C-alpha positions as CSV (number, residue, x, y, z in Angstrom):
1,M,-7.1,3.2,14.8
2,N,-4.5,5.2,14.0
3,T,-5.2,6.7,10.8
4,G,-8.0,8.3,13.9
5,I,-5.5,9.8,16.3
6,G,-3.7,11.0,13.4
7,D,-6.9,13.0,12.5
8,A,-7.6,13.4,16.2
9,E,-3.9,14.6,16.5
10,N,-4.2,17.1,13.5
11,L,-7.4,18.9,15.0
12,A,-6.1,19.1,18.2
13,W,-3.3,21.2,17.5
14,K,-5.0,23.3,15.5
15,L,-7.8,24.3,17.5
16,A,-5.3,24.7,20.7
17,M,-3.5,27.6,18.7
18,V,-6.7,29.1,16.8
19,V,-8.5,28.9,20.6
20,N,-4.9,30.5,21.7
21,G,-5.1,33.2,19.2
22,T,-1.5,32.2,18.1
23,A,-3.4,30.8,14.6
24,A,-6.5,32.4,12.2
25,D,-9.5,30.5,12.1
26,E,-8.6,30.3,8.5
27,L,-6.0,27.2,9.5
28,L,-9.1,24.5,10.6
29,D,-9.5,25.3,6.7
30,S,-6.5,23.0,5.6
31,Y,-7.8,19.9,8.4
32,E,-9.3,18.3,5.3
33,A,-6.9,18.6,2.6
34,E,-4.5,17.2,4.8
35,R,-7.0,14.0,6.5
36,R,-8.7,13.4,3.2
37,P,-6.0,12.0,1.5
38,I,-4.2,9.8,3.7
39,A,-8.0,8.4,4.6
40,A,-8.5,7.9,1.0
41,K,-6.0,6.3,0.8
42,A,-5.8,4.0,3.9
43,L,-9.5,2.9,2.4
44,K,-8.2,1.6,-0.8
45,S,-5.4,-0.1,0.6
46,T,-8.2,-1.7,3.1
47,A,-10.1,-2.6,0.5
48,A,-7.7,-3.7,-1.7
49,M,-5.9,-6.5,0.6
50,S,-9.5,-7.1,1.7
51,N,-10.6,-8.1,-1.9
52,L,-6.8,-10.2,-2.4
53,V,-7.5,-11.7,0.9
54,L,-11.3,-12.9,0.6
55,G,-12.0,-13.2,-3.1
56,N,-13.7,-15.8,-4.5
57,H,-12.7,-15.0,-8.4
58,I,-10.1,-17.9,-9.5
59,V,-8.0,-15.3,-10.6
60,A,-7.6,-13.8,-6.9
61,R,-7.0,-16.8,-5.7
62,L,-4.3,-17.6,-8.1
63,L,-2.6,-14.6,-7.0
64,R,-3.2,-15.3,-3.6
65,D,-1.9,-18.9,-3.1
66,R,0.9,-18.8,-6.1
67,V,2.4,-15.3,-5.9
68,I,1.1,-13.7,-2.5
69,V,1.5,-16.1,0.0
70,P,5.1,-17.2,-0.8
71,L,6.3,-13.8,-1.2
72,M,5.1,-12.9,2.5
73,N,7.8,-15.0,3.1
74,K,10.1,-12.4,2.9
75,A,10.8,-10.1,5.6
76,S,11.4,-7.0,4.0
77,L,7.8,-7.5,2.2
78,Q,6.4,-8.5,5.2
79,R,7.5,-5.0,6.9
80,R,6.1,-2.8,4.2
81,V,2.7,-4.6,4.3
82,W,3.0,-4.1,8.6
83,E,3.7,-0.2,8.3
84,N,1.0,0.3,5.5
85,L,-1.3,-1.3,7.2
86,S,-0.6,-0.2,10.9
87,Q,-0.8,3.2,8.7
88,L,2.0,4.6,11.3
89,K,4.1,5.6,8.6
90,V,2.0,8.0,6.6
91,T,3.3,10.4,4.4
């Protein structure tokens, strides 16, 4: 959801500037170049987390149960995961 809101915000200010005549139409061409990498990163991280959490392969289960779960008890890691999954801290 947050990625979609970011997409809408990015496109809205560009459209407003073009409609108001304060920017050339070419400004709209920058939308995809700016937003596609963010969408690709969100998709990649979501797929990786899903595979890790739901993985049926023995290696995935061992990694999840013996490494990831114990690490998730650390507040610093919880914060980093939250920032990534919430997509509120987009770079």
